[in-house]
TIKOLDO-722773 format. One record per residue (C-alpha): residue in one letter; x, y negated, z negated. Coordinates in pm, 1 decimal, decimal comma. Example, Ala and Ser with C-alpha at 12.3 -4.5 7.8 and 13.67 -1.06 7.14 Angstrom:
<rovexs>
A 1230,0 450,0 -780,0
S 1367,0 106,0 -714,0
</rovexs>
This chain:
<rovexs>
X -1927,1 2999,0 9597,0
X -1923,2 3207,6 9283,4
X -2151,7 3135,3 8990,5
X -2126,0 3223,9 8624,7
X -1857,8 3180,9 8367,3
X -1500,5 3151,4 8480,7
X -1213,2 3199,0 8238,3
X -921,7 3037,3 8415,1
X -598,1 3225,5 8374,1
X -323,8 3084,9 8154,6
X -68,6 3282,0 8350,7
X 158,0 3146,4 8625,0
X 261,7 2847,6 8412,2
X 590,8 2833,0 8589,5
X 407,4 2768,6 8915,8
X 212,5 2470,5 8784,0
X 439,9 2209,0 8937,4
X 406,9 2369,1 9278,8
X 45,8 2252,1 9294,6
X 95,5 1905,4 9150,9
X 32,7 1623,5 9328,1
X -2442,4 -1499,7 9216,7
X -2700,2 -1593,8 9195,5
X -2758,7 -1714,2 8842,2
X -3096,7 -1782,6 8701,1
X -3319,1 -1766,8 8399,2
X -3662,4 -1685,1 8282,1
X -3829,3 -1348,3 8246,3
X -3522,3 -1242,9 8046,3
X -3448,0 -941,2 7835,7
X -3151,3 -898,5 7605,9
X -2946,8 -602,9 7486,5
X -2673,2 -611,9 7228,4
X -2339,9 -692,4 7392,4
X -2143,7 -587,2 7083,8
X -1898,8 -308,2 7134,4
X -1863,7 -353,6 7508,7
X -1537,6 -210,3 7639,2
X -1292,6 -467,2 7763,9
X -1306,7 -483,9 8141,1
X -987,7 -565,6 8321,3
X -1104,6 -492,3 8676,7
X -1403,1 -349,9 8856,7
X -1268,3 0,3 8875,7
X -982,0 -8,7 8629,9
X -777,8 204,2 8868,6
X -426,4 105,9 8971,7
X -361,9 122,1 9341,7
X -248,5 447,2 9494,5
X 38,6 394,0 9732,2
X 216,1 670,3 9917,0
X 575,9 558,6 9883,4
X 709,5 893,4 9997,6
X 514,7 1058,7 10280,6
X 618,8 1400,4 10156,5
X 552,7 1341,8 9787,7
X 196,8 1262,6 9672,8
X 324,0 1162,1 9329,0
X 553,2 897,3 9474,5
X 316,6 627,1 9353,7
X 398,5 561,9 8989,4
X 92,3 746,8 8861,9
X 289,5 1045,4 8739,1
X 469,4 816,8 8493,4
X 152,8 681,2 8327,1
X 126,2 830,9 7978,8
X -184,2 903,5 7774,4
X -220,7 855,3 7398,9
X -293,8 1215,0 7298,7
X -74,2 1344,5 7014,3
X 192,8 1587,3 7124,0
X 110,8 1842,1 6854,1
X -259,6 1901,5 6926,0
X -340,0 2272,3 6907,2
X -692,6 2411,2 6907,3
X -587,0 2769,4 6846,9
X -697,8 2923,9 7174,3
X -1060,2 2812,1 7137,0
X -1287,9 2861,9 7436,7
X -1446,7 2546,6 7579,3
X -1759,3 2600,7 7788,5
X -1765,8 2344,8 8068,9
X -2098,0 2330,2 8256,0
X -2091,1 2136,0 8582,3
X -2201,2 2150,0 8944,0
X -2046,0 2361,6 9217,2
X -2308,0 2401,6 9487,3
X -2121,1 2247,7 9779,9
X -1770,5 2155,7 9886,5
X -1782,9 1808,7 9728,3
X -1871,9 1938,5 9381,0
X -1689,2 2271,5 9399,8
X -1351,9 2113,1 9469,2
X -1370,0 1900,4 9153,3
X -1282,2 2188,5 8918,6
X -1284,6 2522,7 9099,3
X -933,0 2651,9 9169,6
X -875,2 3014,0 9070,8
X -524,5 3039,5 9212,9
X -259,4 2851,5 9405,8
X -323,1 2882,2 9778,3
X -104,0 2614,3 9935,8
X -392,9 2370,4 9993,5
X -285,2 2045,4 9833,3
X -607,4 1951,5 9651,5
X -681,5 2304,2 9533,8
X -329,9 2336,9 9396,9
X -346,6 2000,5 9221,3
X -680,7 2096,1 9062,1
X -534,4 2430,1 8955,7
X -229,1 2258,4 8806,5
X -447,8 2000,4 8628,6
X -676,6 2266,2 8480,1
X -383,4 2476,0 8366,4
X -187,2 2183,1 8222,8
X -479,6 2059,2 8011,2
X -552,5 2407,2 7874,3
X -193,1 2486,0 7788,1
X -128,0 2145,9 7636,9
X -417,4 2180,0 7392,3
X -419,8 2560,5 7357,7
X -775,5 2575,3 7490,3
X -930,6 2824,3 7732,2
X -1172,5 2660,7 7976,2
X -1482,6 2860,6 8062,2
X -1598,0 2695,3 8383,6
X -1970,4 2746,2 8438,1
X -2079,8 2630,3 8783,2
X -2442,4 2551,5 8861,4
X -2550,2 2604,4 9220,6
X -2628,3 2233,6 9259,8
X -2486,3 2007,5 9531,0
X -2366,3 1647,2 9536,4
X -2721,8 1515,7 9570,1
X -2857,6 1699,8 9266,8
X -2841,7 1727,0 8890,4
X -2862,0 1990,0 8616,7
X -3100,2 1818,9 8373,4
X -3344,9 2103,3 8318,5
X -3077,6 2351,6 8213,1
X -2910,2 2098,2 7982,6
X -3244,0 2004,3 7824,3
X -3333,0 2369,3 7775,0
X -2999,5 2447,9 7611,7
X -3009,3 2154,4 7369,6
X -3374,5 2213,8 7280,2
X -3291,8 2571,7 7183,8
X -3018,4 2451,1 6948,9
X -2770,8 2680,5 7118,4
X -2410,9 2584,9 7174,8
X -2409,8 2705,6 7536,6
X -2204,6 2416,0 7667,0
X -1935,1 2197,5 7515,0
X -1870,1 1958,6 7804,7
X -2126,8 1857,7 8065,7
X -2074,3 1740,4 8422,0
X -2378,3 1613,7 8608,4
X -2480,7 1375,4 8884,1
X -2459,5 1018,3 8755,1
X -2818,1 942,7 8854,5
X -2939,6 1249,7 8663,4
X -2713,6 1206,2 8363,3
X -2840,3 854,1 8301,7
X -3191,0 983,6 8237,0
X -3049,5 1224,6 7977,6
X -2873,9 943,5 7792,8
X -3214,3 810,7 7686,0
X -3331,0 1144,0 7541,5
X -3105,4 1142,6 7235,2
X -2941,4 1471,0 7336,7
X -2592,8 1339,0 7416,9
X -2327,7 1230,1 7167,6
X -2213,3 867,6 7156,6
X -1852,8 889,7 7267,9
X -1693,2 559,9 7164,5
X -1609,3 665,4 6809,5
X -1477,9 1011,8 6896,2
X -1105,2 1066,0 6845,9
X -864,5 1094,9 7138,2
X -1078,0 916,0 7398,4
X -909,0 597,2 7521,0
X -1162,8 415,9 7735,2
X -914,8 142,8 7816,1
X -707,4 395,7 8012,2
X -699,3 359,7 8392,1
X -856,0 700,4 8454,3
X -1198,1 575,1 8340,7
X -1422,0 356,0 8556,5
X -1450,8 32,6 8361,6
X -1749,2 -102,9 8552,4
X -1945,4 211,4 8469,6
X -1848,4 190,9 8103,2
X -1957,6 -170,9 8085,9
X -2292,5 -115,0 8254,4
X -2378,2 193,6 8046,8
X -2274,8 58,8 7706,7
X -2574,3 -10,4 7483,1
X -2540,6 -122,9 7122,8
X -2174,1 -36,2 7136,0
X -2220,7 320,2 7256,7
X -2146,2 509,7 7576,2
X -2311,7 846,9 7614,9
X -2151,4 939,0 7944,4
X -1833,9 844,6 8130,0
X -1721,0 835,8 8488,9
X -1363,6 843,3 8607,2
X -1099,0 1026,6 8798,3
X -1171,7 1358,3 8630,8
X -1459,9 1374,0 8879,6
X -1324,3 1359,5 9230,8
X -1667,2 1262,4 9364,3
X -1618,0 917,3 9212,3
X -1362,1 859,4 9488,3
X -1481,9 1095,6 9761,3
X -1831,0 947,5 9707,8
X -1716,6 588,4 9765,8
X -1887,3 429,0 10065,3
X -1646,4 316,3 10335,8
X -1652,2 201,4 10697,3
X -1519,4 451,5 10949,0
X -1430,1 330,6 11294,3
X -1338,0 489,0 11624,7
X -989,6 347,2 11657,4
X -938,5 466,0 12013,6
X -1264,3 313,6 12137,1
X -1206,0 -11,5 11947,7
X -850,1 -54,3 12073,2
X -958,3 27,8 12428,9
X -1233,7 -231,8 12422,9
X -1023,9 -503,5 12259,4
X -705,1 -410,5 12446,5
X -517,5 -376,1 12117,9
X -545,3 -752,3 12061,4
X -766,1 -735,5 11748,5
X -620,3 -580,4 11434,5
X -893,4 -471,8 11194,9
X -645,3 -399,3 10916,5
X -513,0 -753,8 10939,7
X -867,6 -890,7 10925,5
X -925,6 -694,7 10604,0
X -596,9 -804,0 10447,4
X -671,4 -1168,5 10523,1
X -1007,7 -1142,7 10344,2
X -1200,4 -1203,2 10667,5
X -1376,5 -864,4 10693,4
X -1740,5 -969,8 10643,3
X -2081,7 -868,7 10778,5
X -2065,6 -1164,8 11018,8
X -1720,1 -1062,7 11141,7
X -1836,9 -706,8 11197,7
X -2142,7 -829,8 11386,8
X -1931,8 -1053,9 11607,5
X -1708,2 -759,0 11691,9
X -2010,9 -545,3 11780,8
X -2190,2 -802,0 11999,6
X -1979,1 -769,6 12317,5
X -1934,9 -391,1 12301,3
X -2264,0 -266,1 12448,5
X -2239,4 -81,4 12779,8
X -2522,0 93,7 12966,7
X -2309,7 405,8 13000,3
X -2593,6 636,4 13104,8
X -2717,0 387,0 13365,7
X -3086,6 404,1 13279,1
X -3122,1 31,4 13212,8
X -3233,2 85,2 12851,7
X -3019,8 59,2 12535,5
X -3039,8 413,0 12400,7
X -2843,1 723,4 12312,3
X -2569,0 784,7 12563,5
X -2479,2 416,0 12586,3
X -2189,0 252,9 12401,3
X -2262,2 38,9 12094,8
X -2056,2 -132,2 11830,6
X -2235,6 24,5 11533,4
X -2442,5 327,9 11438,4
X -2700,1 317,0 11157,9
X -2966,9 575,3 11077,5
X -3316,3 452,3 11169,1
X -3483,6 563,8 10844,3
X -3421,7 504,1 10473,1
X -3057,3 592,0 10431,9
X -2752,5 579,1 10206,6
X -2608,3 337,6 10461,3
X -2817,9 71,7 10289,7
X -2644,9 153,1 9960,4
X -2304,9 94,8 10116,5
X -2374,6 -248,8 10266,7
X -2577,1 -367,6 9967,3
X -2319,4 -259,1 9710,5
X -2043,5 -423,7 9911,4
X -2233,3 -754,2 9908,1
X -2260,1 -749,2 9527,4
X -2606,2 -902,7 9514,6
X -2719,2 -743,2 9184,6
X -3090,8 -666,7 9171,3
X -3081,6 -725,7 8796,3
X -2832,4 -964,3 8644,4
X -2722,3 -1057,4 8295,4
X -2665,0 -1414,7 8191,0
X -2383,1 -1533,5 7968,7
X -2615,8 -1504,5 7668,9
X -2674,4 -1131,8 7729,4
X -3021,0 -1185,3 7874,6
X -3123,7 -977,4 8174,9
X -3326,2 -1136,1 8452,8
X -3474,1 -1033,6 8786,9
X -3222,8 -1137,1 9050,7
X -3366,8 -968,7 9360,3
X -3519,7 -1288,0 9495,6
X -3206,3 -1500,9 9474,1
X -3047,2 -1681,2 9768,2
X -2769,2 -1424,1 9789,7
X -3023,9 -1147,4 9851,8
X -3184,0 -1336,5 10138,2
X -2847,2 -1423,6 10286,6
X -2774,9 -1050,8 10278,3
X -3100,5 -947,4 10447,8
X -3060,8 -1217,4 10715,4
X -2709,0 -1100,4 10800,2
X -2817,9 -736,2 10803,2
X -3113,9 -821,0 11026,6
X -2876,9 -969,1 11281,7
X -2643,9 -668,7 11267,2
X -2913,2 -400,1 11274,8
X -3203,0 -540,1 11474,8
X -3092,3 -825,7 11698,0
X -2941,6 -770,0 12041,3
X -2753,7 -448,1 12105,3
X -2519,1 -444,1 11807,5
X -2646,8 -122,1 11654,7
X -2765,1 215,8 11781,9
X -3034,3 352,8 11550,7
X -3120,5 722,8 11563,6
X -3232,7 980,6 11303,8
X -2886,0 1139,0 11278,3
X -2790,7 1151,5 10911,1
X -2580,9 1348,6 10661,7
X -2371,1 1603,9 10853,6
X -2469,2 1441,2 11185,7
X -2396,8 1085,1 11073,1
X -2067,0 1072,8 11264,3
X -2184,8 1236,3 11586,2
X -2211,7 924,1 11802,2
X -1874,3 799,2 11682,5
X -1716,3 1136,7 11756,4
X -1869,8 1122,4 12103,8
X -1709,2 779,2 12168,7
X -2052,6 614,0 12185,2
X -2019,9 392,9 11876,1
X -1728,7 226,2 11699,9
X -1844,1 173,5 11341,2
X -2037,5 398,6 11103,5
X -2056,7 392,8 10725,4
X -2054,8 696,8 10500,4
X -1889,9 836,1 10191,2
X -1514,1 884,1 10203,9
X -1581,7 1258,5 10205,7
X -1710,4 1203,7 10559,9
X -1351,5 1260,7 10669,4
X -1441,0 1628,9 10667,3
X -1694,0 1563,1 10944,2
X -1421,0 1423,6 11169,5
X -1173,8 1708,8 11176,4
X -1267,9 1799,6 11534,0
X -1284,0 1439,1 11657,2
X -1062,5 1394,1 11962,2
X -1026,9 1016,2 11942,2
X -828,4 856,8 11663,1
X -1021,3 697,6 11378,6
X -956,0 467,7 11087,3
X -1108,8 373,0 10752,2
X -1190,1 26,2 10619,8
X -1354,9 -104,7 10304,0
X -1715,3 -209,9 10343,8
X -1747,2 -569,3 10467,1
X -1801,1 -849,0 10215,8
X -2109,5 -1067,7 10230,2
X -1896,1 -1367,6 10322,0
X -1543,6 -1501,1 10282,7
X -1637,4 -1672,6 9955,7
X -1674,2 -1329,5 9795,3
X -1358,9 -1279,1 9593,4
X -1288,9 -914,7 9673,5
X -1417,1 -612,6 9860,3
X -1657,1 -388,6 9672,1
X -1767,5 -29,1 9710,0
X -2063,1 150,7 9559,8
X -2014,3 521,5 9501,3
X -2285,4 776,8 9569,1
X -2533,7 759,3 9281,9
X -2501,5 1134,3 9228,4
X -2123,9 1128,1 9184,2
X -2023,2 1311,5 8867,3
X -2029,8 1173,5 8514,8
X -1947,2 1358,9 8194,1
X -2102,7 1392,9 7848,6
X -2098,4 1598,8 7528,3
X -2426,5 1747,6 7398,2
X -2543,6 1674,7 7042,7
X -2525,9 2048,3 6970,9
X -2144,6 2040,7 6997,7
X -1979,9 2162,4 6672,9
X -1627,1 2044,7 6759,1
X -1659,4 1713,7 6939,5
X -1296,6 1623,6 6869,7
X -1175,5 1925,1 7067,7
X -1399,5 1838,8 7361,6
X -1292,9 1474,8 7352,1
X -926,3 1575,6 7359,8
X -989,4 1806,1 7654,2
X -1180,5 1536,4 7844,0
X -895,8 1291,1 7788,2
X -630,1 1541,3 7892,0
X -819,3 1641,9 8206,7
X -886,8 1277,5 8296,2
X -526,7 1170,1 8252,6
X -391,9 1464,0 8448,1
X -645,5 1396,8 8725,3
X -512,1 1043,2 8750,0
X -156,0 1168,8 8770,0
X -200,1 1459,5 9012,0
X -543,7 1520,1 9164,2
X -620,6 1173,3 9299,7
X -280,2 1139,5 9470,8
X -330,9 1488,5 9616,7
X -673,6 1395,4 9747,0
X -541,1 1079,1 9906,7
X -257,4 1266,8 10066,3
X -513,6 1496,1 10225,3
X -724,1 1200,6 10334,8
X -424,6 1022,2 10480,0
X -324,8 1328,9 10678,1
X -677,4 1431,0 10775,5
X -664,6 1325,7 11140,3
X -475,3 1004,1 11191,9
X -114,7 906,2 11132,8
X -8,4 831,4 10778,1
X 75,1 467,4 10821,7
X 103,2 185,0 10572,8
X -219,7 24,2 10696,1
X -428,1 328,9 10609,1
X -268,9 348,6 10266,6
X -347,1 -18,7 10205,8
X -712,1 31,4 10304,0
X -751,6 318,0 10058,1
X -590,4 105,1 9786,1
X -846,6 -167,9 9851,4
X -1134,3 79,3 9856,8
X -1046,0 239,5 9523,1
X -975,3 -96,8 9361,8
X -1321,7 -213,6 9466,2
X -1524,4 75,9 9323,4
X -1797,4 -68,0 9104,4
X -2152,8 1,1 8988,8
X -2435,5 -209,4 8851,8
X -2730,1 -135,2 8626,2
X -2987,7 -132,2 8906,3
X -2798,5 143,5 9086,4
X -2696,0 346,7 8781,9
X -3042,2 348,9 8620,3
X -3238,8 345,2 8944,8
X -3478,3 620,6 8842,0
X -3579,7 428,9 8530,5
X -3599,6 83,4 8691,4
X -3849,9 123,1 8973,5
X -3572,5 232,6 9213,4
X -3404,1 -93,0 9319,5
X -3189,3 82,8 9578,6
X -3497,2 251,4 9718,7
X -3638,3 -94,6 9788,0
X -3319,5 -197,7 9967,9
X -3324,4 119,2 10177,7
X -3680,9 39,6 10279,2
X -3589,4 -319,0 10370,3
X -3318,3 -203,1 10609,9
X -3530,2 72,8 10763,9
X -3708,3 -162,8 11004,3
X -3683,7 -516,1 11140,3
X -4025,0 -607,3 11000,9
X -3936,7 -487,5 10650,0
X -3614,0 -684,5 10659,8
X -3799,2 -998,6 10771,1
X -4049,6 -960,3 10486,4
X -3783,6 -914,0 10218,4
X -3884,7 -1217,2 10011,2
X -4247,7 -1118,9 9963,0
X -4188,1 -746,3 9917,4
X -3913,1 -793,7 9660,9
X -4111,4 -1050,6 9462,9
X -4390,3 -795,1 9418,8
X -4153,2 -571,6 9225,6
X -4049,0 -820,0 8959,9
X -4314,8 -743,3 8699,0
X -4287,3 -364,6 8708,3
X -3907,1 -372,8 8727,1
X -3870,7 -597,8 8425,3
X -4122,7 -390,4 8231,7
X -3918,0 -81,1 8316,8
X -3602,4 -252,3 8197,1
X -3772,2 -348,0 7872,6
X -3867,9 15,7 7814,5
X -3517,5 132,0 7896,8
X -3361,1 -104,6 7643,4
X -3618,5 -2,5 7381,7
X -3525,7 362,6 7429,3
X -3162,2 285,9 7361,0
X -3257,6 87,5 7052,8
X -3435,0 398,9 6926,2
X -3140,7 634,0 6973,7
X -2980,5 720,8 6641,6
</rovexs>
């Protein structure tokens, strides 16, 4: 990984195409101003990606979707300093592509970067911080803005970190800037809705940041082990398509799987289980909780926020998770996490494990076949599948020190639109070809996953709201914590609502 400023070449233009590809309730309420909220047409606002032609990643209709940028924009060769993360593979592959190398995502990123620069006559100076997917760049951004320097024109940062900056009055409100079309499908509509205060959005998330998709939580499964156990008579893809993929369904499929493979008479590592889940606080809790769409904090029809963590839906969720994680022999729980999260599945000891979609990279040496499913719904009454994305997936902002916000807005729009048209299809092509056959079922699952990407205020502003997701992680870390969910969650109401009140007051004070 190389640090420092990168002036991407404007040469090789002719090669560009080679790289392309409820609980409801009341009381204890707080209100923010709903005026100016962007219209929300779906949770993610992202049309499905379908691979019509196995050899052509753009065979999905995306390449034909136009943006609203004027054709005659020309910024005279101005240099745009783009400061973002690049400390690991997940963040580095979002924007770093110095040349065409035949790797489909790299070449699509290269083509996207080049196309946006040439279209607007802008030179992108890519400045990569040595920060990984779990981190943010707040201190450097704060230092730059405080100095009054124009070090950076466009900022990329972990969502969780960027949200704290939005309350410091150092980021421009973006809704009134020219060229940005927040109704376009390359922006995440759920994120825009949840982060809009008094008609303003200070940061955006969308397909310009590949981590929005690679960071989506999904359910991986050992297809070979599952088909062997069920003799090919149970079709998980069909269960998903029929809307029957729920926590209860998953539990029922795990219950008969256990085998004392190591012969020691004790359910432990070396035996065969239906499910693997880390035995400490883990992102796995984020994935199941987000999929259940409980909403720790909820807004009523009148715009009033209320504490929703003690609603019936929450306790239904914890009861179902208790059965899956702690009752019988459904789940193997060990400290394996992060890069080791897939180890028991790779060793044919467990069928199901949840992780970010980027976990595909951990399965490249897996001998058995595997598949990908959306996270299970809470129950069949839930209208659609839902997927949280990692709370440090990238979002993008413009600092208040920016002297030419219109130029930066145009560049953000161009990069976002071109990402939608080329980079996302390229990434999905890679995912589809990663290890298993490129069949229509896999394509359908990825369509469902992307369509279900959503975020809520408790997850987005976790650091400012007494860490709602941290409480959920703790609940699912042990059987006793899960059983005591009602009392432990109720204890957090006062401090959480006070934190929300302070958060809304900060936004009221932003000029």
